[in-house]
C-alpha positions as CSV (number, residue, x, y, z in Angstrom):
1,X,24.0,-57.1,-9.3
2,X,20.4,-58.1,-8.5
3,X,20.4,-61.2,-6.3
4,X,17.4,-63.4,-6.7
5,X,16.8,-66.2,-4.2
6,X,15.6,-69.6,-5.5
7,X,14.2,-71.8,-2.8
8,X,14.3,-75.6,-3.3
9,X,12.8,-78.5,-1.4
10,X,13.5,-82.2,-1.5
11,X,11.3,-85.3,-1.0
12,X,13.0,-88.6,-0.6
13,X,16.1,-86.5,0.0
14,X,18.4,-89.3,1.4
15,X,21.7,-87.9,2.7
16,X,21.3,-84.7,0.7
17,X,23.4,-85.1,-2.4
18,X,20.8,-83.4,-4.6
19,X,20.3,-80.6,-2.1
20,X,24.1,-80.0,-1.8
21,X,24.4,-79.8,-5.6
22,X,21.5,-77.3,-5.9
23,X,23.1,-75.1,-3.2
24,X,26.3,-74.9,-5.3
25,X,24.5,-73.6,-8.4
26,X,25.0,-69.9,-9.4
27,X,23.2,-69.2,-12.6
28,X,23.3,-65.7,-14.0
29,X,21.3,-63.8,-16.6
30,X,22.3,-60.3,-17.3
31,X,22.4,-58.5,-14.0
32,X,20.4,-61.1,-12.3
33,X,22.3,-63.6,-10.1
34,X,20.5,-66.5,-8.5
35,X,21.3,-67.8,-5.0
36,X,19.9,-71.2,-4.1
37,X,18.6,-71.9,-0.6
38,X,17.4,-75.2,0.6
39,X,14.2,-75.2,2.7
40,X,14.6,-78.8,3.9
41,X,14.4,-82.4,3.0
42,X,12.1,-85.3,3.9
43,X,13.1,-89.0,4.2
44,X,12.1,-92.0,6.3
45,X,15.7,-92.9,7.1
46,X,16.7,-91.2,10.3
47,X,20.4,-91.9,9.7
48,X,20.2,-90.3,6.3
49,X,18.5,-87.2,7.7
50,X,21.3,-86.9,10.3
51,X,23.7,-86.9,7.3
52,X,21.5,-84.4,5.5
53,X,21.7,-82.0,8.4
54,X,25.5,-82.0,8.3
55,X,26.0,-82.1,4.6
56,X,23.4,-79.6,3.5
57,X,23.5,-77.4,6.6
58,X,19.7,-77.2,7.1
59,X,17.5,-79.5,9.2
60,X,15.8,-82.4,7.5
61,X,12.7,-84.1,8.6
62,X,12.2,-87.8,9.3
63,X,8.8,-88.7,7.9
64,X,7.1,-91.8,6.5
65,X,5.2,-90.9,3.4
66,X,3.4,-94.2,3.0
67,X,-0.4,-94.3,3.4
68,X,-1.7,-97.0,5.6
69,X,-2.3,-99.6,2.9
70,X,1.1,-99.0,1.4
71,X,2.7,-99.5,4.9
72,X,1.0,-102.8,5.4
73,X,1.9,-104.1,1.9
74,X,5.5,-103.1,2.3
75,X,6.1,-104.2,5.9
76,X,3.7,-107.0,6.0
77,X,2.1,-105.8,9.3
78,X,0.0,-103.1,10.8
79,X,1.9,-99.8,11.7
80,X,2.7,-99.1,15.3
81,X,0.2,-97.3,17.5
82,X,2.1,-93.9,17.3
83,X,2.3,-94.0,13.5
84,X,0.1,-91.7,11.4
85,X,-0.2,-90.8,7.7
86,X,1.7,-87.8,6.5
87,X,-0.5,-84.8,5.4
88,X,0.1,-81.8,3.1
89,X,0.3,-79.7,6.3
90,X,3.2,-81.9,7.4
91,X,5.0,-81.1,4.2
92,X,4.6,-77.4,4.6
93,X,5.9,-77.6,8.2
94,X,9.0,-79.6,7.0
95,X,9.8,-76.8,4.6
96,X,9.5,-74.2,7.3
97,X,6.2,-73.0,6.0
98,X,8.0,-71.4,3.0
99,X,7.1,-72.0,-0.6
100,X,9.8,-73.6,-2.8
101,X,10.4,-72.5,-6.4
102,X,11.7,-76.0,-7.3
103,X,10.7,-79.4,-6.0
104,X,13.4,-82.1,-6.5
105,X,12.3,-85.7,-6.0
106,X,14.4,-88.9,-6.2
107,X,11.9,-91.6,-5.1
108,X,12.9,-95.1,-4.1
109,X,13.8,-97.0,-7.2
110,X,14.2,-100.6,-6.1
111,X,10.9,-101.7,-7.6
112,X,11.9,-100.2,-11.0
113,X,15.5,-101.3,-11.0
114,X,16.9,-103.9,-13.3
115,X,18.7,-105.4,-10.3
116,X,15.4,-106.7,-9.2
117,X,13.9,-109.5,-11.2
118,X,10.5,-109.0,-12.9
119,X,8.6,-111.4,-10.7
120,X,9.7,-109.8,-7.4
121,X,9.1,-106.3,-8.7
122,X,5.4,-107.3,-9.1
123,X,4.9,-108.4,-5.5
124,X,2.8,-106.3,-3.1
125,X,5.9,-105.1,-1.2
126,X,7.5,-103.4,-4.2
127,X,4.3,-102.3,-5.8
128,X,3.7,-100.4,-2.6
129,X,7.1,-98.8,-2.8
130,X,6.4,-97.8,-6.4
131,X,3.1,-96.2,-5.5
132,X,5.0,-94.1,-2.9
133,X,6.3,-92.0,-5.9
134,X,2.8,-91.0,-6.9
135,X,1.8,-90.2,-3.3
136,X,4.9,-88.1,-2.7
137,X,4.1,-85.9,-5.7
138,X,0.5,-85.6,-4.6
139,X,1.5,-84.5,-1.1
140,X,3.9,-81.8,-2.6
141,X,1.2,-80.5,-5.0
142,X,-1.5,-80.4,-2.5
143,X,0.7,-78.7,0.2
144,X,1.2,-75.8,-2.1
145,X,-2.0,-75.8,-4.2
146,X,-2.3,-72.0,-3.5
147,X,1.3,-71.2,-4.5
148,X,2.6,-74.0,-6.8
149,X,6.3,-74.4,-7.4
150,X,7.5,-73.1,-10.7
151,X,9.4,-76.3,-11.6
152,X,9.2,-79.9,-10.4
153,X,12.0,-82.3,-11.2
154,X,11.6,-86.0,-10.7
155,X,14.6,-88.4,-11.1
156,X,14.7,-92.2,-11.1
157,X,16.2,-95.2,-12.9
158,X,15.6,-95.4,-16.7
159,X,13.6,-98.7,-16.3
160,X,10.7,-96.8,-14.7
161,X,9.7,-95.8,-18.2
162,X,8.8,-99.5,-18.7
163,X,8.0,-101.1,-15.4
164,X,6.4,-98.0,-14.0
165,X,4.6,-96.8,-17.2
166,X,1.1,-96.9,-15.6
167,X,2.4,-94.8,-12.6
168,X,4.1,-92.3,-14.9
169,X,0.9,-91.8,-16.7
170,X,-0.9,-91.2,-13.5
171,X,1.8,-88.8,-12.3
172,X,1.6,-86.9,-15.6
173,X,-2.2,-86.6,-15.4
174,X,-1.9,-85.4,-11.8
175,X,0.6,-82.7,-12.7
176,X,-1.4,-81.5,-15.6
177,X,-4.4,-81.2,-13.3
178,X,-2.4,-78.8,-11.1
179,X,-1.5,-76.7,-14.1
180,X,1.9,-78.1,-15.2
181,X,3.2,-79.0,-18.6
182,X,5.1,-82.4,-18.4
183,X,7.8,-84.1,-20.4
184,X,10.0,-87.1,-19.9
185,X,13.6,-87.5,-20.9
186,X,16.8,-89.3,-19.9
187,X,20.3,-88.0,-19.0
188,X,23.7,-89.3,-17.9
189,X,24.7,-87.8,-14.6
190,X,28.3,-88.4,-15.5
191,X,28.1,-86.3,-18.7
192,X,26.1,-83.6,-16.9
193,X,28.3,-83.4,-13.9
194,X,31.7,-84.4,-15.4
195,X,32.0,-87.4,-13.2
196,X,34.2,-90.5,-13.3
197,X,31.1,-92.7,-13.6
198,X,28.4,-93.2,-16.2
199,X,25.0,-93.0,-14.5
200,X,22.1,-92.9,-16.8
201,X,18.8,-91.7,-15.2
202,X,15.2,-91.0,-16.1
203,X,14.1,-87.3,-15.7
204,X,10.6,-86.0,-15.6
205,X,10.3,-82.2,-15.8
206,X,7.1,-80.3,-15.0
207,X,6.8,-76.6,-15.7
208,X,4.0,-74.5,-14.2
209,X,2.5,-73.0,-17.4
210,X,1.3,-69.7,-15.8
211,X,4.6,-69.0,-14.0
212,X,7.3,-70.2,-16.4
213,X,7.5,-69.5,-20.2
214,X,9.1,-72.1,-22.5
215,X,12.8,-71.4,-22.8
216,X,16.1,-72.8,-21.6
217,X,19.7,-72.0,-20.8
218,X,22.4,-73.8,-22.8
219,X,24.6,-75.7,-20.4
220,X,28.2,-76.8,-20.9
221,X,28.9,-80.4,-21.9
222,X,31.4,-82.3,-19.8
223,X,33.3,-85.4,-20.6
224,X,33.4,-88.5,-18.5
225,X,36.6,-88.8,-16.4
226,X,38.7,-91.9,-15.6
227,X,38.3,-93.4,-12.1
228,X,42.1,-92.9,-11.7
229,X,41.8,-89.1,-11.9
230,X,39.7,-89.3,-8.7
231,X,41.2,-92.2,-6.8
232,X,44.8,-91.1,-7.7
233,X,44.2,-88.0,-5.5
234,X,43.3,-90.2,-2.5
235,X,45.5,-92.0,0.0
236,X,46.0,-95.7,-0.5
237,X,43.0,-97.9,0.8
238,X,43.3,-98.6,4.4
239,X,45.1,-95.4,5.3
240,X,44.0,-94.7,8.9
241,X,44.1,-90.9,8.4
242,X,41.0,-91.3,6.1
243,X,38.9,-92.9,8.7
244,X,36.8,-96.1,8.7
245,X,35.1,-95.4,5.3
246,X,38.5,-95.9,3.5
247,X,39.1,-99.4,4.9
248,X,39.6,-102.2,2.4
249,X,36.5,-104.4,2.2
250,X,36.9,-107.9,3.5
251,X,36.0,-110.4,0.7
252,X,36.0,-114.2,0.5
253,X,39.4,-115.6,-0.5
254,X,37.9,-117.1,-3.6
255,X,36.5,-113.7,-4.6
256,X,40.0,-112.1,-4.3
257,X,41.4,-114.8,-6.5
258,X,38.6,-114.3,-9.1
259,X,39.2,-110.5,-9.1
260,X,42.9,-111.0,-9.7
261,X,42.1,-113.0,-12.9
262,X,39.5,-110.6,-14.3
263,X,41.0,-108.4,-16.9
264,X,40.9,-104.7,-16.2
265,X,37.9,-103.2,-18.0
266,X,36.2,-106.6,-18.2
267,X,34.1,-108.7,-15.8
268,X,33.5,-112.3,-14.8
269,X,33.5,-113.4,-18.4
270,X,37.3,-113.1,-18.3
271,X,37.3,-116.2,-16.0
272,X,36.0,-118.3,-18.9
273,X,39.5,-118.1,-20.5
274,X,41.1,-119.9,-17.6
275,X,41.8,-123.7,-17.7
276,X,40.5,-125.4,-14.6
277,X,41.3,-129.1,-13.8
278,X,39.5,-130.6,-10.8
279,X,38.8,-127.2,-9.3
280,X,42.4,-126.0,-9.6
281,X,43.9,-123.5,-12.0
282,X,46.0,-125.5,-14.5
283,X,48.3,-122.8,-15.9
284,X,48.8,-120.4,-13.0
285,X,50.2,-120.5,-9.5
286,X,49.7,-117.9,-6.7
287,X,53.1,-117.1,-5.3
288,X,54.1,-114.8,-2.4
289,X,55.6,-111.4,-3.2
290,X,59.4,-111.6,-3.8
291,X,61.9,-108.9,-3.0
292,X,62.6,-106.2,-5.5
293,X,64.4,-107.3,-8.6
294,X,63.2,-110.9,-8.5
295,X,63.2,-112.2,-12.1
296,X,64.1,-108.6,-13.1
297,X,64.9,-107.7,-16.7
298,X,67.1,-104.7,-17.4
299,X,66.3,-102.5,-20.4
300,X,68.9,-102.5,-23.2
301,X,69.6,-98.8,-22.6
302,X,69.6,-99.0,-18.8
303,X,72.6,-99.6,-16.5
304,X,72.6,-102.8,-14.5
305,X,72.7,-102.9,-10.8
306,X,75.4,-104.3,-8.6
307,X,76.7,-107.7,-9.9
308,X,76.4,-110.1,-7.0
309,X,78.3,-113.3,-6.4
310,X,75.3,-115.3,-7.5
311,X,73.8,-113.4,-10.4
312,X,70.9,-115.6,-11.5
313,X,67.5,-114.5,-12.8
314,X,65.8,-115.7,-9.7
315,X,67.7,-113.5,-7.2
316,X,67.9,-110.2,-8.9
317,X,67.7,-108.1,-12.1
318,X,70.3,-110.2,-13.9
319,X,68.6,-110.5,-17.3
320,X,68.5,-108.1,-20.2
321,X,65.8,-107.2,-22.8
322,X,68.1,-107.8,-25.9
323,X,66.5,-106.3,-29.0
324,X,68.8,-108.2,-31.4
325,X,66.5,-110.9,-32.4
326,X,65.1,-110.3,-35.9
327,X,68.0,-111.9,-37.7
328,X,67.6,-115.2,-35.9
329,X,63.9,-115.2,-36.3
330,X,64.4,-116.5,-39.8
331,X,66.0,-119.7,-38.5
332,X,63.7,-122.7,-38.1
333,X,65.6,-124.4,-35.2
334,X,64.3,-121.8,-32.8
335,X,67.5,-122.0,-30.7
336,X,68.6,-118.4,-31.0
337,X,70.7,-117.4,-28.0
338,X,70.7,-121.1,-27.0
339,X,73.0,-122.1,-24.1
340,X,74.2,-125.7,-24.0
341,X,74.7,-127.4,-20.7
342,X,78.3,-128.3,-19.8
343,X,77.5,-132.0,-19.9
344,X,75.6,-132.2,-23.2
345,X,76.7,-132.2,-26.8
346,X,76.2,-129.4,-29.2
347,X,74.7,-129.3,-32.7
348,X,76.3,-128.9,-36.0
349,X,78.9,-126.2,-36.1
350,X,77.8,-123.8,-38.9
351,X,79.6,-121.0,-40.7
352,X,78.0,-118.4,-38.5
353,X,78.1,-119.4,-34.9
354,X,77.2,-116.2,-33.0
355,X,74.8,-116.5,-30.1
356,X,72.0,-115.0,-32.1
357,X,72.3,-117.7,-34.8
358,X,71.6,-120.8,-32.6
359,X,72.7,-122.7,-29.5
360,X,76.2,-121.6,-29.7
361,X,76.9,-120.8,-26.1
362,X,77.8,-123.0,-23.2
363,X,77.2,-122.9,-19.4
364,X,80.9,-123.1,-18.4
365,X,81.2,-123.7,-14.6
366,X,84.9,-122.9,-14.7
367,X,86.2,-119.6,-13.5
368,X,89.2,-118.5,-15.5
369,X,91.0,-116.2,-13.2
370,X,89.7,-113.6,-10.8
371,X,86.4,-111.8,-11.5
372,X,86.7,-108.2,-12.5
373,X,83.7,-106.0,-12.1
374,X,82.5,-102.8,-10.4
375,X,81.2,-103.2,-6.9
376,X,81.4,-106.9,-7.0
377,X,79.9,-108.8,-4.0
378,X,82.1,-111.8,-3.1
379,X,80.3,-114.9,-2.0
380,X,80.9,-116.1,1.6
381,X,82.5,-119.3,0.4
382,X,84.8,-118.0,-2.3
383,X,88.1,-116.1,-2.5
384,X,88.1,-112.3,-2.6
385,X,89.8,-110.2,-5.2
386,X,92.9,-108.2,-4.5
387,X,92.8,-106.0,-1.5
388,X,93.7,-102.4,-2.5
389,X,94.2,-99.3,-0.5
390,X,90.8,-97.8,-1.3
391,X,87.6,-99.2,-2.8
392,X,86.2,-95.9,-4.0
393,X,86.4,-97.1,-7.6
394,X,84.3,-100.2,-6.8
395,X,87.1,-102.6,-7.6
396,X,89.1,-105.0,-5.5
397,X,87.7,-106.7,-2.4
398,X,84.7,-104.4,-2.2
399,X,82.0,-106.3,-0.4
400,X,81.0,-109.8,0.9
401,X,77.7,-111.6,1.1
402,X,77.9,-112.2,4.9
403,X,75.3,-114.8,6.0
404,X,75.7,-113.9,9.7
405,X,72.9,-111.7,11.1
406,X,75.0,-110.6,14.0
407,X,72.1,-111.1,16.4
408,X,73.8,-114.0,18.1
409,X,76.9,-112.0,19.1
410,X,75.1,-110.3,22.0
411,X,76.6,-110.5,25.4
412,X,74.8,-112.0,28.4
413,X,72.4,-109.5,29.9
414,X,71.9,-107.7,26.6
415,X,68.1,-107.0,26.1
416,X,68.4,-107.8,22.4
417,X,69.7,-111.3,23.3
418,X,66.7,-112.2,25.5
419,X,64.0,-109.9,24.3
420,X,62.7,-112.2,21.7
421,X,63.0,-109.7,18.8
422,X,61.3,-111.0,15.7
423,X,60.0,-113.9,17.8
424,X,57.3,-116.2,16.5
425,X,55.2,-118.2,19.0
426,X,54.0,-121.6,18.3
427,X,50.2,-122.0,18.1
428,X,50.2,-124.1,21.3
429,X,52.5,-121.8,23.3
430,X,51.6,-119.2,25.9
431,X,52.3,-115.5,25.1
432,X,54.3,-113.3,27.4
433,X,52.9,-110.1,29.0
434,X,51.5,-107.9,26.3
435,X,53.4,-104.6,26.3
436,X,52.2,-101.2,25.2
437,X,54.7,-101.1,22.3
438,X,54.3,-104.7,21.2
439,X,55.4,-105.1,17.6
440,X,56.7,-107.8,15.3
441,X,60.3,-106.5,15.6
442,X,60.6,-105.9,19.4
443,X,59.5,-109.2,21.0
444,X,57.6,-112.4,20.4
445,X,54.6,-110.8,18.9
446,X,54.0,-113.0,15.9
447,X,52.4,-116.4,15.8
448,X,52.7,-119.4,13.6
449,X,49.0,-119.6,12.7
450,X,48.1,-123.0,11.1
451,X,44.7,-121.8,9.9
452,X,44.8,-121.2,6.1
453,X,41.9,-119.2,4.7
454,X,39.0,-121.3,3.5
455,X,37.5,-120.4,0.1
456,X,34.5,-118.7,1.7
457,X,36.4,-117.0,4.5
458,X,36.5,-113.2,4.4
459,X,39.8,-111.4,4.6
460,X,41.8,-108.6,3.2
461,X,44.7,-109.4,0.9
462,X,46.7,-108.1,-2.1
463,X,47.1,-110.3,-5.2
464,X,49.2,-108.8,-7.9
465,X,47.3,-109.5,-11.2
466,X,48.7,-110.4,-14.5
467,X,48.7,-106.8,-15.6
468,X,50.8,-105.8,-12.5
469,X,48.0,-104.1,-10.6
470,X,45.9,-104.8,-7.5
471,X,42.4,-105.7,-8.5
472,X,40.4,-104.7,-5.4
473,X,36.9,-103.4,-4.6
474,X,36.3,-99.7,-4.2
475,X,36.4,-98.5,-0.6
476,X,33.3,-96.7,0.6
477,X,35.1,-93.4,0.7
478,X,36.1,-93.8,-2.9
479,X,32.5,-94.5,-3.9
480,X,31.6,-91.2,-2.2
481,X,34.2,-89.4,-4.2
482,X,33.1,-91.0,-7.5
483,X,29.6,-89.8,-6.7
484,X,31.1,-86.3,-6.1
485,X,29.8,-86.2,-2.6
486,X,33.3,-85.1,-1.5
487,X,36.5,-84.0,-3.1
488,X,39.1,-86.8,-3.1
489,X,41.2,-85.0,-0.5
490,X,38.3,-84.5,2.0
491,X,37.5,-86.5,5.1
492,X,34.0,-88.0,5.4
493,X,32.4,-90.2,8.0
494,X,28.6,-90.7,7.6
495,X,26.3,-91.5,10.4
496,X,26.5,-95.0,11.9
497,X,29.1,-97.8,11.7
498,X,27.9,-100.0,8.9
499,X,29.6,-100.0,5.5
500,X,26.6,-101.6,3.9
501,X,24.4,-98.8,5.2
502,X,26.9,-96.1,4.1
503,X,27.1,-97.7,0.6
504,X,23.4,-97.8,0.3
505,X,22.9,-94.2,1.1
506,X,25.8,-93.2,-1.2
507,X,24.4,-95.3,-4.1
508,X,20.9,-93.9,-3.7
509,X,22.2,-90.4,-3.7
510,X,21.9,-88.0,-6.7
511,X,25.5,-86.9,-7.5
512,X,25.9,-83.3,-6.3
513,X,27.8,-82.2,-9.4
514,X,25.0,-83.6,-11.6
515,X,22.4,-81.9,-9.4
516,X,24.4,-78.6,-9.7
517,X,24.2,-78.9,-13.5
518,X,20.4,-79.5,-13.4
519,X,20.0,-76.6,-11.0
520,X,22.0,-74.3,-13.3
521,X,19.5,-75.1,-16.1
522,X,16.5,-74.6,-13.9
523,X,17.8,-71.5,-12.2
524,X,18.5,-69.8,-15.5
525,X,15.0,-70.7,-16.7
526,X,13.5,-69.0,-13.7
527,X,15.7,-65.9,-14.1
528,X,14.7,-65.6,-17.7
529,X,11.1,-66.0,-16.7
530,X,11.4,-63.3,-14.0
531,X,13.2,-61.0,-16.4
532,X,10.7,-61.5,-19.3
533,X,13.4,-62.7,-21.7
534,X,13.2,-65.6,-24.1
535,X,15.7,-68.1,-25.5
536,X,16.2,-69.7,-28.9
537,X,15.8,-73.4,-28.4
538,X,17.5,-74.4,-31.7
539,X,20.9,-73.3,-30.2
540,X,20.7,-76.0,-27.5
541,X,23.3,-78.7,-27.9
542,X,22.0,-82.1,-29.0
543,X,22.9,-83.8,-25.7
544,X,20.5,-81.7,-23.7
545,X,17.8,-81.1,-26.2
546,X,15.4,-83.6,-24.5
547,X,15.7,-81.6,-21.3
548,X,15.1,-78.4,-23.3
549,X,12.0,-80.0,-24.8
550,X,10.9,-80.9,-21.3
551,X,10.9,-77.3,-20.2
552,X,9.6,-75.8,-23.4
553,X,6.5,-78.0,-24.0
554,X,3.2,-76.3,-24.0
555,X,0.2,-77.6,-22.0
556,X,-0.5,-80.8,-23.9
557,X,2.9,-82.6,-23.5
């Protein structure tokens, strides 16, 4: 096997998602096998570069690529005395004075993003950020004017094709002046990388005409995954073993409530279906979680649990999903399986008076003889059944609902008697000495807190939604897994302590799996070019045909 090294460099590299993905690519053509090696990355964010060093395994470079006027427009002030403009020589040094075969750029996209309104995108600050894209490409081209990279890949948000049209035209003209054929396309990172997110992006591909002939490898199409396939492999949010990036975000109380009422797969528009009177929900009540079995309904083909002394729907699974209802559905009185109260009269007695034909049952408070049932629990205030020699059959005086906790039967001097176990302090009381093992069940380590959360107060809570699930925000670690930065079972802690900074760097990142797919295409293209082979473009699947066109265009694209 003939191993060919493909060197790649990254401008606006962020924490290194694109570089990590490129390093994973292993394209092969005949007996040629490509091995990708990252030369380095450049970014203005020092924390992102520290992440880049660890994730990619090669040193990155902190460098501000603004020119002086862009710096002033973006920051609104003169640069500090030790600041200077980056030069092409700086770019070469950042790449270890080696020449890359592929440049991969993912320039700042805030000015082009649809999350920014049109008027703000036109301010001097964001126009300076947009012009940084053009300057970055110029620096890369000029740094290697004597040995241009075979391929240049520029990735951004799709809206750049509209808001940044004038810049794209300038970039295209600049690339053509340096000997490149240029084409624009779009792709979905989720489909390319087989992710659990749909991430549509703009892609500009430039091919150096003298170094690379027009052909392309046919990649594999992947389907979008469900978020549950990723999150289901991770511990529950808040698990301390996963580190601080897996903590549950603190949201305002009113936000938790809103999330609980948003239908899964929908958004805020679900809230329009709720009836609100004077700022209060009319048809719903938030209630605390009850113990298992509360208002439980047994399936028709399932055994029931233990029959307790008080077997009502509100204290256990003492209801049944009875399928025998179709016959009574023809009745207009709507009283099928009706139960009359003991102190009210009944309706007309008809020829058919089964429970399914109307209100032909009664709530009889009288007990006719002893109760017979398996594993019956006798109430504290009622008589027991017959005491038999052994209760292994579940009959007789089997069990009793004893209301006594037993905690008050301790002898004087017993630590459990005076230790305050399960103790709750009043808000205006003084706490005892805080012990090393202080817990809710071994002392007075709980408090009657009178402060109820205000609507705008941030907290962590669990509200079981109408569909029986917990509607909660993604943790930062889950976002990293959805971006394919890590496998769901891996541990990750990025540089710093701020969730918002972590999330920004993760969101700005090119998903490594998508970058790998792009690198496979580019790597195969280079191997074909170096081996002198060609490729039939018509065999390319429809989903990647725009990328194929981008690499196969002749000089006047």
